[in-house]
Every structure is written in C-alpha cells, then in structure tokens.
A tleap script that builds the chain and sets N, CA, C and O, in Angstrom:
source leaprc.protein.ff14SB
mol = sequence {
  NMET LYS LYS THR LEU ILE ILE GLY ALA SER
  THR ASP PRO SER ARG TYR SER TYR LYS ALA
  ALA HIE MET LEU LYS ARG PHE ASN HIE ASP
  ILE VAL ASN VAL GLY ILE LYS ARG GLY GLU
  VAL ALA ASP VAL GLU ILE GLU LYS PRO ASN
  GLU ILE HIE SER ASP ILE ASP THR ILE THR
  LEU TYR ILE GLY PRO ASP LEU GLN SER GLN
  TYR HIE ASP TYR ILE VAL GLU THR ASN PRO
  LYS ARG VAL ILE PHE ASN PRO GLY THR GLU
  ASN ASP GLU LEU VAL ASN LEU LEU ASN ALA
  HIE ASN ILE GLU PRO VAL GLU ALA CYS THR
  LEU VAL LEU LEU SER THR GLY GLN CTYR
}
set mol.1.N position { 2.016 -0.918 -16.251 }
set mol.1.CA position { 1.724 -1.502 -14.968 }
set mol.1.C position { 1.784 -0.425 -13.884 }
set mol.1.O position { 2.433 0.607 -14.054 }
set mol.2.N position { 1.108 -0.677 -12.785 }
set mol.2.CA position { 0.987 0.301 -11.707 }
set mol.2.C position { 1.931 -0.038 -10.562 }
set mol.2.O position { 1.701 -0.992 -9.819 }
set mol.3.N position { 2.996 0.751 -10.423 }
set mol.3.CA position { 3.936 0.517 -9.322 }
set mol.3.C position { 3.206 0.773 -8.013 }
set mol.3.O position { 2.590 1.820 -7.814 }
set mol.4.N position { 3.293 -0.206 -7.131 }
set mol.4.CA position { 2.501 -0.188 -5.907 }
set mol.4.C position { 3.384 -0.270 -4.676 }
set mol.4.O position { 4.289 -1.100 -4.595 }
set mol.5.N position { 3.105 0.609 -3.716 }
set mol.5.CA position { 3.795 0.624 -2.448 }
set mol.5.C position { 2.865 -0.017 -1.418 }
set mol.5.O position { 1.730 0.423 -1.234 }
set mol.6.N position { 3.350 -1.043 -0.762 }
set mol.6.CA position { 2.567 -1.784 0.223 }
set mol.6.C position { 2.989 -1.329 1.614 }
set mol.6.O position { 4.117 -1.583 2.037 }
set mol.7.N position { 2.083 -0.655 2.328 }
set mol.7.CA position { 2.369 -0.248 3.706 }
set mol.7.C position { 1.803 -1.310 4.635 }
set mol.7.O position { 0.602 -1.579 4.650 }
set mol.8.N position { 2.697 -1.903 5.404 }
set mol.8.CA position { 2.323 -3.000 6.290 }
set mol.8.C position { 2.779 -4.329 5.745 }
set mol.8.O position { 2.218 -5.374 6.073 }
set mol.9.N position { 3.808 -4.288 4.903 }
set mol.9.CA position { 4.344 -5.518 4.306 }
set mol.9.C position { 4.811 -6.469 5.406 }
set mol.9.O position { 5.379 -6.042 6.411 }
set mol.10.N position { 4.563 -7.760 5.201 }
set mol.10.CA position { 4.901 -8.772 6.193 }
set mol.10.C position { 5.472 -10.009 5.514 }
set mol.10.O position { 5.081 -10.368 4.403 }
set mol.11.N position { 6.405 -10.650 6.207 }
set mol.11.CA position { 6.977 -11.902 5.698 }
set mol.11.C position { 6.135 -13.110 6.090 }
set mol.11.O position { 6.481 -14.240 5.746 }
set mol.12.N position { 5.045 -12.889 6.797 }
set mol.12.CA position { 4.161 -13.961 7.251 }
set mol.12.C position { 3.203 -14.355 6.124 }
set mol.12.O position { 2.366 -13.544 5.727 }
set mol.13.N position { 3.305 -15.575 5.604 }
set mol.13.CA position { 2.456 -16.001 4.480 }
set mol.13.C position { 0.961 -15.975 4.766 }
set mol.13.O position { 0.160 -16.005 3.832 }
set mol.14.N position { 0.566 -15.920 6.033 }
set mol.14.CA position { -0.861 -15.866 6.348 }
set mol.14.C position { -1.427 -14.451 6.287 }
set mol.14.O position { -2.643 -14.272 6.363 }
set mol.15.N position { -0.566 -13.442 6.151 }
set mol.15.CA position { -1.006 -12.044 6.130 }
set mol.15.C position { -1.428 -11.633 4.717 }
set mol.15.O position { -0.836 -12.060 3.726 }
set mol.16.N position { -2.460 -10.799 4.649 }
set mol.16.CA position { -2.960 -10.360 3.344 }
set mol.16.C position { -1.950 -9.498 2.605 }
set mol.16.O position { -1.920 -9.508 1.374 }
set mol.17.N position { -1.121 -8.749 3.330 }
set mol.17.CA position { -0.102 -7.952 2.648 }
set mol.17.C position { 0.889 -8.849 1.920 }
set mol.17.O position { 1.358 -8.505 0.835 }
set mol.18.N position { 1.207 -9.986 2.506 }
set mol.18.CA position { 2.098 -10.971 1.872 }
set mol.18.C position { 1.446 -11.507 0.588 }
set mol.18.O position { 2.082 -11.576 -0.463 }
set mol.19.N position { 0.174 -11.881 0.699 }
set mol.19.CA position { -0.554 -12.408 -0.463 }
set mol.19.C position { -0.658 -11.353 -1.559 }
set mol.19.O position { -0.522 -11.666 -2.742 }
set mol.20.N position { -0.899 -10.100 -1.164 }
set mol.20.CA position { -1.015 -9.019 -2.144 }
set mol.20.C position { 0.309 -8.795 -2.869 }
set mol.20.O position { 0.323 -8.597 -4.084 }
set mol.21.N position { 1.420 -8.823 -2.135 }
set mol.21.CA position { 2.731 -8.627 -2.765 }
set mol.21.C position { 2.961 -9.676 -3.846 }
set mol.21.O position { 3.390 -9.351 -4.953 }
set mol.22.N position { 2.677 -10.920 -3.525 }
set mol.22.CA position { 2.875 -11.992 -4.505 }
set mol.22.C position { 1.914 -11.875 -5.688 }
set mol.22.O position { 2.300 -12.126 -6.830 }
set mol.23.N position { 0.673 -11.497 -5.418 }
set mol.23.CA position { -0.290 -11.374 -6.506 }
set mol.23.C position { 0.053 -10.181 -7.398 }
set mol.23.O position { -0.064 -10.268 -8.620 }
set mol.24.N position { 0.472 -9.078 -6.802 }
set mol.24.CA position { 0.880 -7.920 -7.605 }
set mol.24.C position { 2.030 -8.293 -8.537 }
set mol.24.O position { 2.016 -7.942 -9.717 }
set mol.25.N position { 3.021 -9.003 -8.006 }
set mol.25.CA position { 4.151 -9.431 -8.837 }
set mol.25.C position { 3.687 -10.390 -9.949 }
set mol.25.O position { 4.149 -10.310 -11.087 }
set mol.26.N position { 2.766 -11.296 -9.595 }
set mol.26.CA position { 2.248 -12.246 -10.583 }
set mol.26.C position { 1.538 -11.513 -11.728 }
set mol.26.O position { 1.540 -11.976 -12.869 }
set mol.27.N position { 0.929 -10.358 -11.406 }
set mol.27.CA position { 0.269 -9.556 -12.426 }
set mol.27.C position { 1.216 -8.508 -13.022 }
set mol.27.O position { 0.772 -7.569 -13.682 }
set mol.28.N position { 2.523 -8.676 -12.784 }
set mol.28.CA position { 3.582 -7.847 -13.377 }
set mol.28.C position { 3.608 -6.401 -12.906 }
set mol.28.O position { 4.034 -5.516 -13.648 }
set mol.29.N position { 3.161 -6.152 -11.690 }
set mol.29.CA position { 3.278 -4.820 -11.101 }
set mol.29.C position { 4.551 -4.776 -10.268 }
set mol.29.O position { 4.825 -5.699 -9.501 }
set mol.30.N position { 5.321 -3.723 -10.411 }
set mol.30.CA position { 6.468 -3.506 -9.541 }
set mol.30.C position { 5.946 -3.132 -8.163 }
set mol.30.O position { 4.926 -2.451 -8.048 }
set mol.31.N position { 6.635 -3.570 -7.121 }
set mol.31.CA position { 6.203 -3.256 -5.772 }
set mol.31.C position { 7.338 -2.681 -4.940 }
set mol.31.O position { 8.517 -2.905 -5.213 }
set mol.32.N position { 6.945 -1.934 -3.918 }
set mol.32.CA position { 7.835 -1.460 -2.867 }
set mol.32.C position { 7.186 -1.921 -1.574 }
set mol.32.O position { 6.023 -1.608 -1.317 }
set mol.33.N position { 7.918 -2.658 -0.763 }
set mol.33.CA position { 7.415 -3.134 0.521 }
set mol.33.C position { 7.884 -2.209 1.628 }
set mol.33.O position { 9.079 -1.942 1.754 }
set mol.34.N position { 6.945 -1.718 2.432 }
set mol.34.CA position { 7.274 -0.878 3.574 }
set mol.34.C position { 6.675 -1.526 4.811 }
set mol.34.O position { 5.496 -1.879 4.835 }
set mol.35.N position { 7.503 -1.677 5.838 }
set mol.35.CA position { 7.030 -2.300 7.064 }
set mol.35.C position { 8.006 -2.066 8.198 }
set mol.35.O position { 8.997 -1.350 8.056 }
set mol.36.N position { 7.701 -2.689 9.333 }
set mol.36.CA position { 8.531 -2.474 10.519 }
set mol.36.C position { 9.553 -3.584 10.740 }
set mol.36.O position { 10.547 -3.382 11.438 }
set mol.37.N position { 9.319 -4.742 10.158 }
set mol.37.CA position { 10.239 -5.861 10.345 }
set mol.37.C position { 11.105 -6.061 9.115 }
set mol.37.O position { 10.684 -5.786 7.991 }
set mol.38.N position { 12.313 -6.540 9.339 }
set mol.38.CA position { 13.223 -6.837 8.231 }
set mol.38.C position { 12.781 -8.099 7.512 }
set mol.38.O position { 12.083 -8.944 8.071 }
set mol.39.N position { 13.202 -8.207 6.265 }
set mol.39.CA position { 12.926 -9.392 5.484 }
set mol.39.C position { 12.607 -9.014 4.056 }
set mol.39.O position { 12.796 -7.872 3.637 }
set mol.40.N position { 12.124 -9.981 3.328 }
set mol.40.CA position { 11.706 -9.705 1.960 }
set mol.40.C position { 10.433 -10.466 1.665 }
set mol.40.O position { 10.160 -11.528 2.225 }
set mol.41.N position { 9.667 -9.881 0.762 }
set mol.41.CA position { 8.411 -10.471 0.322 }
set mol.41.C position { 8.377 -10.389 -1.197 }
set mol.41.O position { 8.619 -9.327 -1.769 }
set mol.42.N position { 8.084 -11.486 -1.838 }
set mol.42.CA position { 8.024 -11.538 -3.299 }
set mol.42.C position { 9.332 -11.030 -3.911 }
set mol.42.O position { 9.325 -10.308 -4.907 }
set mol.43.N position { 10.440 -11.416 -3.302 }
set mol.43.CA position { 11.784 -11.049 -3.762 }
set mol.43.C position { 12.084 -9.554 -3.691 }
set mol.43.O position { 12.954 -9.063 -4.410 }
set mol.44.N position { 11.373 -8.831 -2.834 }
set mol.44.CA position { 11.601 -7.395 -2.650 }
set mol.44.C position { 11.791 -7.146 -1.155 }
set mol.44.O position { 10.953 -7.536 -0.342 }
set mol.45.N position { 12.900 -6.494 -0.799 }
set mol.45.CA position { 13.194 -6.193 0.596 }
set mol.45.C position { 12.108 -5.305 1.203 }
set mol.45.O position { 11.519 -4.465 0.524 }
set mol.46.N position { 11.860 -5.510 2.486 }
set mol.46.CA position { 10.982 -4.619 3.238 }
set mol.46.C position { 11.837 -3.454 3.724 }
set mol.46.O position { 12.875 -3.654 4.354 }
set mol.47.N position { 11.394 -2.250 3.430 }
set mol.47.CA position { 12.141 -1.066 3.836 }
set mol.47.C position { 11.330 -0.249 4.837 }
set mol.47.O position { 10.115 -0.405 4.953 }
set mol.48.N position { 12.022 0.612 5.545 }
set mol.48.CA position { 11.374 1.549 6.462 }
set mol.48.C position { 10.829 2.718 5.640 }
set mol.48.O position { 11.281 2.945 4.518 }
set mol.49.N position { 9.864 3.457 6.184 }
set mol.49.CA position { 9.302 4.583 5.425 }
set mol.49.C position { 10.211 5.813 5.457 }
set mol.49.O position { 9.817 6.883 5.921 }
set mol.50.N position { 11.420 5.638 4.960 }
set mol.50.CA position { 12.389 6.732 4.941 }
set mol.50.C position { 12.525 7.342 3.553 }
set mol.50.O position { 12.517 8.564 3.401 }
set mol.51.N position { 12.648 6.496 2.550 }
set mol.51.CA position { 12.837 6.972 1.182 }
set mol.51.C position { 11.489 7.317 0.561 }
set mol.51.O position { 10.558 6.512 0.574 }
set mol.52.N position { 11.404 8.522 0.019 }
set mol.52.CA position { 10.193 8.938 -0.697 }
set mol.52.C position { 10.337 8.489 -2.138 }
set mol.52.O position { 11.260 8.905 -2.839 }
set mol.53.N position { 9.431 7.647 -2.572 }
set mol.53.CA position { 9.429 7.171 -3.952 }
set mol.53.C position { 8.557 8.105 -4.785 }
set mol.53.O position { 7.421 8.398 -4.410 }
set mol.54.N position { 9.079 8.565 -5.896 }
set mol.54.CA position { 8.354 9.540 -6.715 }
set mol.54.C position { 7.624 8.898 -7.887 }
set mol.54.O position { 7.004 9.596 -8.689 }
set mol.55.N position { 7.693 7.582 -7.993 }
set mol.55.CA position { 7.109 6.913 -9.158 }
set mol.55.C position { 6.003 5.925 -8.778 }
set mol.55.O position { 5.777 4.945 -9.488 }
set mol.56.N position { 5.317 6.177 -7.669 }
set mol.56.CA position { 4.294 5.268 -7.166 }
set mol.56.C position { 2.928 5.654 -7.726 }
set mol.56.O position { 2.506 6.806 -7.624 }
set mol.57.N position { 2.250 4.686 -8.314 }
set mol.57.CA position { 0.882 4.898 -8.788 }
set mol.57.C position { -0.107 4.683 -7.648 }
set mol.57.O position { -1.031 5.473 -7.456 }
set mol.58.N position { 0.099 3.593 -6.888 }
set mol.58.CA position { -0.868 3.172 -5.875 }
set mol.58.C position { -0.164 2.824 -4.572 }
set mol.58.O position { 0.883 2.177 -4.570 }
set mol.59.N position { -0.751 3.260 -3.469 }
set mol.59.CA position { -0.362 2.774 -2.147 }
set mol.59.C position { -1.508 1.901 -1.664 }
set mol.59.O position { -2.669 2.305 -1.730 }
set mol.60.N position { -1.190 0.710 -1.180 }
set mol.60.CA position { -2.202 -0.165 -0.609 }
set mol.60.C position { -1.891 -0.361 0.868 }
set mol.60.O position { -0.777 -0.735 1.237 }
set mol.61.N position { -2.893 -0.103 1.710 }
set mol.61.CA position { -2.703 -0.102 3.158 }
set mol.61.C position { -3.070 -1.428 3.798 }
set mol.61.O position { -4.119 -2.010 3.521 }
set mol.62.N position { -2.176 -1.889 4.660 }
set mol.62.CA position { -2.419 -3.083 5.462 }
set mol.62.C position { -2.092 -2.820 6.928 }
set mol.62.O position { -1.667 -3.722 7.650 }
set mol.63.N position { -2.293 -1.578 7.361 }
set mol.63.CA position { -2.160 -1.231 8.771 }
set mol.63.C position { -3.432 -0.513 9.192 }
set mol.63.O position { -4.048 0.199 8.399 }
set mol.64.N position { -3.816 -0.706 10.434 }
set mol.64.CA position { -5.044 -0.113 10.932 }
set mol.64.C position { -4.934 1.387 11.135 }
set mol.64.O position { -3.837 1.946 11.128 }
set mol.65.N position { -6.078 2.035 11.315 }
set mol.65.CA position { -6.105 3.487 11.503 }
set mol.65.C position { -5.242 3.975 12.655 }
set mol.65.O position { -4.696 5.077 12.584 }
set mol.66.N position { -5.104 3.188 13.713 }
set mol.66.CA position { -4.309 3.602 14.867 }
set mol.66.C position { -2.829 3.770 14.535 }
set mol.66.O position { -2.131 4.520 15.218 }
set mol.67.N position { -2.342 3.095 13.511 }
set mol.67.CA position { -0.931 3.212 13.106 }
set mol.67.C position { -0.721 4.143 11.907 }
set mol.67.O position { 0.409 4.532 11.610 }
set mol.68.N position { -1.788 4.489 11.238 }
set mol.68.CA position { -1.660 5.243 9.990 }
set mol.68.C position { -1.152 6.668 10.172 }
set mol.68.O position { -0.476 7.196 9.288 }
set mol.69.N position { -1.464 7.298 11.299 }
set mol.69.CA position { -1.089 8.708 11.454 }
set mol.69.C position { 0.411 8.923 11.308 }
set mol.69.O position { 0.834 9.981 10.842 }
set mol.70.N position { 1.224 7.946 11.695 }
set mol.70.CA position { 2.672 8.106 11.562 }
set mol.70.C position { 3.122 8.028 10.094 }
set mol.70.O position { 4.278 8.317 9.785 }
set mol.71.N position { 2.217 7.643 9.200 }
set mol.71.CA position { 2.534 7.543 7.771 }
set mol.71.C position { 1.905 8.665 6.939 }
set mol.71.O position { 2.129 8.725 5.730 }
set mol.72.N position { 1.126 9.549 7.559 }
set mol.72.CA position { 0.419 10.576 6.795 }
set mol.72.C position { 1.361 11.396 5.913 }
set mol.72.O position { 1.137 11.512 4.708 }
set mol.73.N position { 2.406 11.961 6.504 }
set mol.73.CA position { 3.337 12.791 5.724 }
set mol.73.C position { 4.006 11.969 4.631 }
set mol.73.O position { 4.162 12.436 3.503 }
set mol.74.N position { 4.398 10.750 4.963 }
set mol.74.CA position { 5.053 9.867 3.996 }
set mol.74.C position { 4.145 9.612 2.793 }
set mol.74.O position { 4.593 9.662 1.648 }
set mol.75.N position { 2.873 9.341 3.059 }
set mol.75.CA position { 1.922 9.076 1.974 }
set mol.75.C position { 1.748 10.310 1.106 }
set mol.75.O position { 1.803 10.219 -0.120 }
set mol.76.N position { 1.539 11.460 1.728 }
set mol.76.CA position { 1.330 12.701 0.969 }
set mol.76.C position { 2.576 13.050 0.152 }
set mol.76.O position { 2.461 13.441 -1.010 }
set mol.77.N position { 3.749 12.913 0.740 }
set mol.77.CA position { 4.990 13.230 0.022 }
set mol.77.C position { 5.256 12.251 -1.115 }
set mol.77.O position { 5.853 12.625 -2.125 }
set mol.78.N position { 4.826 11.018 -0.966 }
set mol.78.CA position { 4.971 10.030 -2.043 }
set mol.78.C position { 4.082 10.405 -3.229 }
set mol.78.O position { 4.414 10.126 -4.381 }
set mol.79.N position { 2.951 11.042 -2.928 }
set mol.79.CA position { 2.042 11.570 -3.942 }
set mol.79.C position { 1.577 10.516 -4.958 }
set mol.79.O position { 1.769 10.689 -6.161 }
set mol.80.N position { 0.971 9.432 -4.478 }
set mol.80.CA position { 0.439 8.439 -5.416 }
set mol.80.C position { -0.836 8.956 -6.064 }
set mol.80.O position { -1.405 9.953 -5.620 }
set mol.81.N position { -1.281 8.280 -7.109 }
set mol.81.CA position { -2.567 8.637 -7.717 }
set mol.81.C position { -3.715 8.211 -6.818 }
set mol.81.O position { -4.742 8.886 -6.753 }
set mol.82.N position { -3.539 7.076 -6.113 }
set mol.82.CA position { -4.607 6.572 -5.255 }
set mol.82.C position { -4.024 5.805 -4.073 }
set mol.82.O position { -2.883 5.344 -4.094 }
set mol.83.N position { -4.864 5.691 -3.037 }
set mol.83.CA position { -4.543 4.891 -1.863 }
set mol.83.C position { -5.699 3.925 -1.664 }
set mol.83.O position { -6.855 4.336 -1.557 }
set mol.84.N position { -5.376 2.630 -1.615 }
set mol.84.CA position { -6.395 1.611 -1.394 }
set mol.84.C position { -6.471 1.297 0.095 }
set mol.84.O position { -5.480 0.914 0.718 }
set mol.85.N position { -7.666 1.466 0.650 }
set mol.85.CA position { -7.947 1.104 2.032 }
set mol.85.C position { -8.527 -0.304 2.013 }
set mol.85.O position { -9.711 -0.495 1.735 }
set mol.86.N position { -7.688 -1.280 2.310 }
set mol.86.CA position { -8.154 -2.662 2.377 }
set mol.86.C position { -9.067 -2.813 3.590 }
set mol.86.O position { -9.014 -1.987 4.501 }
set mol.87.N position { -9.905 -3.853 3.622 }
set mol.87.CA position { -10.827 -4.028 4.748 }
set mol.87.C position { -10.110 -3.944 6.094 }
set mol.87.O position { -9.090 -4.596 6.318 }
set mol.88.N position { -10.671 -3.123 6.983 }
set mol.88.CA position { -10.099 -2.918 8.304 }
set mol.88.C position { -9.160 -1.732 8.404 }
set mol.88.O position { -8.701 -1.394 9.495 }
set mol.89.N position { -8.866 -1.091 7.269 }
set mol.89.CA position { -7.952 0.057 7.284 }
set mol.89.C position { -8.662 1.380 7.023 }
set mol.89.O position { -8.010 2.420 6.936 }
set mol.90.N position { -9.975 1.358 6.897 }
set mol.90.CA position { -10.743 2.567 6.605 }
set mol.90.C position { -10.474 3.631 7.669 }
set mol.90.O position { -10.370 3.333 8.859 }
set mol.91.N position { -10.362 4.899 7.201 }
set mol.91.CA position { -9.964 5.975 8.110 }
set mol.91.C position { -10.387 7.316 7.510 }
set mol.91.O position { -9.778 7.793 6.553 }
set mol.92.N position { -11.431 7.917 8.075 }
set mol.92.CA position { -11.955 9.186 7.560 }
set mol.92.C position { -10.931 10.311 7.616 }
set mol.92.O position { -10.879 11.146 6.713 }
set mol.93.N position { -10.121 10.342 8.661 }
set mol.93.CA position { -9.107 11.391 8.784 }
set mol.93.C position { -8.122 11.333 7.610 }
set mol.93.O position { -7.795 12.361 7.017 }
set mol.94.N position { -7.653 10.127 7.281 }
set mol.94.CA position { -6.717 9.983 6.170 }
set mol.94.C position { -7.415 10.246 4.839 }
set mol.94.O position { -6.817 10.834 3.939 }
set mol.95.N position { -8.653 9.825 4.702 }
set mol.95.CA position { -9.412 10.109 3.477 }
set mol.95.C position { -9.485 11.617 3.244 }
set mol.95.O position { -9.268 12.082 2.125 }
set mol.96.N position { -9.790 12.383 4.292 }
set mol.96.CA position { -9.871 13.846 4.164 }
set mol.96.C position { -8.518 14.435 3.774 }
set mol.96.O position { -8.456 15.348 2.950 }
set mol.97.N position { -7.449 13.929 4.349 }
set mol.97.CA position { -6.105 14.395 4.008 }
set mol.97.C position { -5.792 14.099 2.538 }
set mol.97.O position { -5.258 14.952 1.829 }
set mol.98.N position { -6.121 12.902 2.092 }
set mol.98.CA position { -5.879 12.532 0.687 }
set mol.98.C position { -6.665 13.431 -0.249 }
set mol.98.O position { -6.126 13.933 -1.235 }
set mol.99.N position { -7.939 13.634 0.057 }
set mol.99.CA position { -8.775 14.500 -0.784 }
set mol.99.C position { -8.198 15.909 -0.873 }
set mol.99.O position { -8.234 16.528 -1.936 }
set mol.100.N position { -7.667 16.420 0.236 }
set mol.100.CA position { -7.074 17.763 0.254 }
set mol.100.C position { -5.827 17.845 -0.626 }
set mol.100.O position { -5.431 18.936 -1.038 }
set mol.101.N position { -5.208 16.703 -0.917 }
set mol.101.CA position { -4.006 16.668 -1.755 }
set mol.101.C position { -4.263 16.024 -3.121 }
set mol.101.O position { -3.326 15.622 -3.811 }
set mol.102.N position { -5.522 15.932 -3.497 }
set mol.102.CA position { -5.918 15.379 -4.806 }
set mol.102.C position { -5.398 13.965 -5.037 }
set mol.102.O position { -4.990 13.613 -6.143 }
set mol.103.N position { -5.419 13.163 -3.979 }
set mol.103.CA position { -5.064 11.746 -4.061 }
set mol.103.C position { -6.356 10.968 -3.859 }
set mol.103.O position { -7.076 11.201 -2.888 }
set mol.104.N position { -6.651 10.051 -4.764 }
set mol.104.CA position { -7.911 9.328 -4.705 }
set mol.104.C position { -7.897 8.253 -3.615 }
set mol.104.O position { -7.045 7.366 -3.641 }
set mol.105.N position { -8.831 8.320 -2.655 }
set mol.105.CA position { -8.979 7.235 -1.695 }
set mol.105.C position { -9.929 6.178 -2.263 }
set mol.105.O position { -10.973 6.513 -2.823 }
set mol.106.N position { -9.565 4.915 -2.118 }
set mol.106.CA position { -10.381 3.819 -2.646 }
set mol.106.C position { -10.574 2.798 -1.525 }
set mol.106.O position { -9.601 2.246 -1.013 }
set mol.107.N position { -11.825 2.548 -1.144 }
set mol.107.CA position { -12.112 1.495 -0.170 }
set mol.107.C position { -12.392 0.225 -0.951 }
set mol.107.O position { -13.449 0.078 -1.565 }
set mol.108.N position { -11.437 -0.690 -0.922 }
set mol.108.CA position { -11.537 -1.917 -1.708 }
set mol.108.C position { -10.508 -2.910 -1.191 }
set mol.108.O position { -9.719 -2.609 -0.295 }
set mol.109.N position { -10.537 -4.086 -1.771 }
set mol.109.CA position { -9.550 -5.120 -1.445 }
set mol.109.C position { -8.628 -5.292 -2.644 }
set mol.109.O position { -9.081 -5.613 -3.743 }
set mol.110.N position { -7.349 -5.082 -2.432 }
set mol.110.CA position { -6.371 -5.215 -3.511 }
set mol.110.C position { -6.452 -6.586 -4.171 }
set mol.110.O position { -6.388 -6.687 -5.396 }
set mol.111.N position { -6.593 -7.640 -3.376 }
set mol.111.CA position { -6.667 -8.993 -3.928 }
set mol.111.C position { -7.876 -9.160 -4.842 }
set mol.111.O position { -7.776 -9.785 -5.898 }
set mol.112.N position { -9.007 -8.609 -4.443 }
set mol.112.CA position { -10.220 -8.698 -5.261 }
set mol.112.C position { -10.068 -7.865 -6.526 }
set mol.112.O position { -10.424 -8.314 -7.615 }
set mol.113.N position { -9.543 -6.661 -6.387 }
set mol.113.CA position { -9.333 -5.811 -7.570 }
set mol.113.C position { -8.452 -6.509 -8.598 }
set mol.113.O position { -8.748 -6.485 -9.793 }
set mol.114.N position { -7.380 -7.124 -8.142 }
set mol.114.CA position { -6.478 -7.832 -9.052 }
set mol.114.C position { -7.161 -9.030 -9.692 }
set mol.114.O position { -7.070 -9.227 -10.903 }
set mol.115.N position { -7.844 -9.829 -8.882 }
set mol.115.CA position { -8.426 -11.061 -9.407 }
set mol.115.C position { -9.621 -10.829 -10.320 }
set mol.115.O position { -9.994 -11.717 -11.087 }
set mol.116.N position { -10.228 -9.644 -10.246 }
set mol.116.CA position { -11.365 -9.345 -11.123 }
set mol.116.C position { -10.999 -8.400 -12.263 }
set mol.116.O position { -11.879 -7.956 -13.001 }
set mol.117.N position { -9.714 -8.088 -12.416 }
set mol.117.CA position { -9.274 -7.240 -13.514 }
set mol.117.C position { -9.621 -5.771 -13.337 }
set mol.117.O position { -9.649 -5.028 -14.317 }
set mol.118.N position { -9.887 -5.334 -12.113 }
set mol.118.CA position { -10.252 -3.933 -11.869 }
set mol.118.C position { -9.124 -3.112 -11.278 }
set mol.118.O position { -9.322 -1.944 -10.945 }
set mol.119.N position { -7.940 -3.699 -11.141 }
set mol.119.CA position { -6.834 -3.006 -10.503 }
set mol.119.C position { -6.365 -1.855 -11.360 }
set mol.119.O position { -5.431 -1.145 -10.984 }
savepdb mol mol.pdb
quit
C-alpha cells in the first residue's frame, strides 16, 4: 500500500481532503494528515508540517497555490515518489521544483484515482 501524506487535511466532512482521507483508509493506505487546525480525520490526528516523514510514497495536495510555497521545503525534504495536484491546486512553480528533485508531479483527483483502481 502507498503511505499518503494529505496536505490540507480538514475535519469538515464536506471537504475533499476529508473524503480522500476516509477513502484512502478504506483502500488500506496508511495516511498522515497535515493541516492548520487541530483534530483528527479517519482516526488519524492532524499534525503541523514539522515532522519530516521518510516513508511517504505520495503527497496529495488540498491547498491552493497561494499557500503551497510555505510547504515547498517540507515536500522536498519528505521526498515522496509523487505529488498529486488535485483540481484547483495546480502550480507550475511547484511542478518545476518537484521535477528538479526527481519527484513525479501528477495532475489528477485522488478520489478518482482510488475509485478507478489507478492509485
């Protein structure tokens, strides 16, 4: 299974990051929730981007480009195999940074990838 770090995790059930956390768990993927508010999603606490996780396969983004720059170093240091840019999170600057560090950028929807068996 692909351990996935969710940037922009939210305790709000109407948010796509919330839905993705639950769907990832349902498909037996371990998750790490990273966000600005306290709480838990899919029985996993939301943490601040302080701890660098060395075992992450995928980062899935649920924050817009205007907030992403504060996560650039965190993403690169985490060194995932890929970063999924969910709709509305596309960012050429971050794509170029990922490419420079041999991290695959993927423009897709995590929910669709999971539900179609392409995750």
